[in-house]
C-alpha positions as a Markdown table, in Angstrom:
| # | Residue | x | y | z |
|---|---|---|---|---|
| 1 | Met | -46.1 | -23.5 | -29.2 |
| 2 | Leu | -49.7 | -22.2 | -29.7 |
| 3 | Ala | -51.6 | -20.1 | -27.3 |
| 4 | Asn | -54.3 | -23.1 | -27.9 |
| 5 | Asp | -52.1 | -25.7 | -26.5 |
| 6 | Ser | -50.3 | -24.0 | -24.1 |
| 7 | Phe | -53.9 | -22.6 | -22.6 |
| 8 | Gln | -55.1 | -26.1 | -22.6 |
| 9 | Arg | -51.9 | -27.4 | -20.1 |
| 10 | Leu | -52.2 | -24.4 | -18.2 |
| 11 | Val | -55.6 | -25.2 | -17.5 |
| 12 | Ala | -55.3 | -28.3 | -17.0 |
| 13 | Leu | -52.3 | -27.9 | -14.8 |
| 14 | Trp | -54.1 | -25.5 | -12.9 |
| 15 | Gly | -57.0 | -28.0 | -11.7 |
| 16 | Ile | -54.2 | -30.7 | -10.2 |
| 17 | Val | -52.7 | -28.0 | -8.5 |
| 18 | Thr | -55.9 | -26.7 | -6.9 |
| 19 | Leu | -56.6 | -30.7 | -6.3 |
| 20 | Cys | -53.5 | -31.2 | -4.5 |
| 21 | Gln | -53.9 | -28.4 | -2.2 |
| 22 | Gly | -57.2 | -30.5 | -0.7 |
| 23 | Phe | -54.4 | -33.1 | 0.0 |
| 24 | Val | -51.5 | -31.0 | 1.8 |
| 25 | His | -51.1 | -31.5 | 5.3 |
| 26 | Gln | -48.3 | -29.3 | 6.2 |
| 27 | Lys | -47.5 | -25.6 | 5.8 |
| 28 | Gly | -44.5 | -25.5 | 3.6 |
| 29 | Ala | -46.9 | -28.2 | 1.1 |
| 30 | Leu | -49.4 | -25.5 | 1.0 |
| 31 | Leu | -47.2 | -22.8 | 0.3 |
| 32 | Ala | -45.6 | -24.4 | -2.4 |
| 33 | Cys | -49.0 | -25.1 | -4.2 |
| 34 | Arg | -49.9 | -21.6 | -3.5 |
| 35 | Phe | -46.9 | -20.1 | -5.5 |
| 36 | Leu | -47.3 | -22.8 | -8.1 |
| 37 | Leu | -51.2 | -21.7 | -9.1 |
| 38 | Gly | -50.1 | -18.4 | -8.9 |
| 39 | Ala | -47.5 | -19.0 | -11.3 |
| 40 | Leu | -49.9 | -20.8 | -13.3 |
| 41 | Glu | -52.4 | -18.3 | -13.1 |
| 42 | Ser | -50.1 | -15.6 | -14.5 |
| 43 | Gly | -50.1 | -17.5 | -17.5 |
| 44 | Leu | -53.8 | -17.9 | -18.3 |
| 45 | Thr | -54.7 | -13.9 | -18.4 |
| 46 | Pro | -52.7 | -13.4 | -21.3 |
| 47 | Cys | -53.6 | -16.6 | -23.6 |
| 48 | Ser | -57.6 | -16.0 | -22.9 |
| 49 | Val | -56.4 | -12.8 | -24.4 |
| 50 | Val | -54.7 | -13.9 | -27.5 |
| 51 | Leu | -57.6 | -16.8 | -27.6 |
| 52 | Met | -60.4 | -14.2 | -27.5 |
| 53 | Ser | -58.5 | -12.0 | -30.2 |
| 54 | Met | -58.5 | -15.6 | -32.6 |
| 55 | Phe | -62.5 | -15.2 | -32.2 |
| 56 | Val | -64.2 | -11.8 | -32.0 |
| 57 | Arg | -63.8 | -8.7 | -34.7 |
| 58 | Arg | -61.1 | -6.4 | -33.9 |
| 59 | Phe | -64.3 | -3.7 | -32.9 |
| 60 | Asp | -65.1 | -5.8 | -30.4 |
| 61 | Leu | -62.4 | -7.3 | -29.0 |
| 62 | Gln | -61.8 | -4.1 | -27.3 |
| 63 | Lys | -64.6 | -4.2 | -25.1 |
| 64 | Arg | -64.4 | -7.7 | -24.3 |
| 65 | Ile | -60.7 | -7.1 | -23.0 |
| 66 | Ala | -62.1 | -4.1 | -21.0 |
| 67 | Thr | -64.7 | -6.2 | -19.8 |
| 68 | Phe | -62.4 | -9.3 | -19.0 |
| 69 | Phe | -60.1 | -7.3 | -16.9 |
| 70 | Ala | -63.1 | -5.6 | -15.4 |
| 71 | Met | -64.4 | -8.8 | -13.7 |
| 72 | Ile | -61.1 | -9.5 | -13.0 |
| 73 | Ser | -60.8 | -6.7 | -10.5 |
| 74 | Leu | -64.6 | -7.0 | -9.6 |
| 75 | Ala | -63.5 | -10.9 | -8.4 |
| 76 | Gly | -60.9 | -9.6 | -6.8 |
| 77 | Ala | -62.5 | -7.8 | -4.3 |
| 78 | Phe | -65.2 | -9.8 | -3.5 |
| 79 | Ser | -62.9 | -12.5 | -2.9 |
| 80 | Gly | -60.7 | -10.6 | 0.0 |
| 81 | Glu | -57.7 | -11.1 | -1.5 |
């Protein structure tokens, strides 16, 4: 499976699970959605790095990956998680 295919599937499934969170009414269902969301998010970062390595020159790739991880940390700091 190519990174492009898995990335598309992960993003689509992530969107579906995120949408399903709005329709749950029980704590157990919400916990299941959050677990699935975390499992899907764990594959998004490696696929993003692989996709960046396909389109960005090697000289610029290190800076972009460092910025990518810094923005992930910054988003986590402001989201309250």
